[in-house]
C-alpha positions in Angstrom: 93.5 100.0 45.9 91.6 100.7 42.6 89.3 103.2 41.2 86.3 100.9 40.0 84.2 102.0 37.0 81.0 103.1 37.7 78.0 101.1 36.8 75.3 103.1 34.7 71.5 103.4 34.6 70.2 100.1 33.2 72.8 97.6 34.6 70.5 95.5 36.9 72.7 95.8 39.9 71.8 99.2 40.6 68.4 98.3 41.0 69.0 95.5 43.3 68.7 95.7 47.2 72.0 95.1 48.7 72.8 92.0 51.1 74.2 93.0 54.7 77.6 92.7 55.1 77.7 89.1 57.6 81.5 89.3 58.1 84.1 91.6 57.6 87.0 89.8 56.1 89.9 90.8 54.0 87.4 90.8 50.7 85.3 93.7 52.6 88.4 95.3 53.4 89.4 95.8 49.9 86.0 96.8 49.0 86.2 99.6 51.5 89.6 100.8 50.2 88.3 100.5 46.5 85.4 102.7 47.6 87.6 105.2 49.4 89.6 105.6 46.3 86.9 105.5 43.6 85.0 108.5 46.0 88.2 110.3 46.1 88.2 111.6 42.4 87.2 115.2 42.0 83.7 115.9 41.6 82.6 112.8 43.7 80.5 113.0 47.1 79.6 109.3 47.2 79.7 105.8 45.9 77.9 103.1 46.8 79.2 99.4 46.2 76.5 98.4 44.1 77.6 101.3 42.0 81.0 99.5 41.5 79.1 96.1 40.9 79.1 94.6 44.4 75.8 93.8 46.0 76.6 94.7 49.7 75.8 97.5 51.7 78.5 99.9 51.9 79.5 103.1 50.6 82.2 105.6 50.9 81.9 109.4 50.9 83.7 112.4 50.2 82.3 115.6 51.9 84.1 119.1 52.5 87.7 117.0 51.9 86.7 114.1 54.4 86.6 111.0 53.1 84.9 108.1 55.1 82.8 105.0 54.7 80.2 102.8 56.7 79.5 99.5 56.3 75.6 98.2 56.6 74.6 101.5 56.8 70.9 102.5 58.0 69.3 106.0 58.2 68.3 106.2 61.8 66.8 110.0 61.3 66.2 112.6 59.2 65.1 116.0 60.3 63.1 119.5 58.5 60.8 119.3 55.8 62.2 117.7 52.7 63.6 120.5 50.3 64.5 120.4 46.4 68.2 120.1 46.2 70.1 120.3 42.9 71.6 116.5 42.4 73.3 114.2 40.5 74.7 110.6 39.9 77.5 109.0 38.9 75.6 106.0 37.3 73.3 108.8 35.5 76.4 111.0 34.1 75.4 114.3 32.5 72.1 115.1 34.6 71.5 117.5 37.3 67.9 117.8 38.7 66.0 119.2 41.9 65.5 116.4 44.4 63.5 116.4 47.7 65.9 115.5 50.3 65.6 116.2 53.9 68.5 118.8 55.4 69.8 116.7 58.1 70.4 113.1 58.1 71.9 110.5 60.3 72.9 106.9 59.6 74.1 104.2 61.9 76.5 101.5 60.6 79.9 99.8 61.1 83.8 100.1 60.5 86.1 98.1 59.5 86.7 96.7 63.4 82.9 96.0 63.6 82.5 98.7 66.2 78.9 100.9 65.3 79.9 104.3 64.1 77.4 107.4 63.8 77.6 109.9 60.8 75.4 112.7 60.6 75.1 115.9 58.9 73.5 118.8 57.2 73.5 120.0 53.5 75.9 118.2 51.2 76.5 115.4 53.9 72.9 114.9 54.6 72.4 114.7 50.9 75.1 112.2 50.5 74.0 110.1 53.3 70.3 109.7 52.0 71.6 109.4 48.4 74.0 106.5 49.4 71.5 104.6 51.0 68.9 105.1 48.9 71.5 103.2 46.0 71.9 100.3 48.6 68.1 99.7 48.9 68.0 99.7 45.1 67.0 103.0 44.3 68.2 105.9 42.1 67.8 109.6 42.7 65.6 109.6 39.5 63.2 107.5 41.7 62.6 110.6 44.1 62.2 113.3 41.5 59.0 115.2 41.2 56.7 113.6 38.2 57.4 116.0 35.4 60.8 116.2 36.2 61.5 112.8 36.0 59.8 112.4 32.7 62.4 115.2 31.5 65.5 113.3 33.1 64.2 110.0 31.3 64.1 111.8 27.9 67.4 113.4 28.8 68.8 109.6 29.4 67.4 108.1 26.0 68.9 110.9 24.2 72.2 110.7 26.2 75.4 109.2 24.1 75.9 106.9 27.3 72.9 105.1 27.1 
């Protein structure tokens, strides 16, 4: 298992839609182990495969002390009016802004045995499911910010020491 480095804003892999996993093999199993190891660090709620440079549809989550993963996730349901919730992203370090997110989300996908799994939740779990699925679609949380907030965030990125 390996904690993989996180790709940062500006890396093209973060803006590319990820390909579905066609076959669960040793490469996918190793990727899931790396995702789970990478998300286990303190302060991390989720890591998408493209954040560690792999363009396939898989992510890990770490919510309320529970670490898990989903292969080929699809958001199948959201409920409630979107609410502005404080959010950050490992690929955009140091920034924290309010993002409209639904208070409930449900994702379906596969486990490492190819069985369908369902992950759902409210609060931080709903936020993580939406955030990580966005990553796999080539979207960053910056894309969901309200226009004025996005302008502020882009200025913060340009002024950051990591960009």
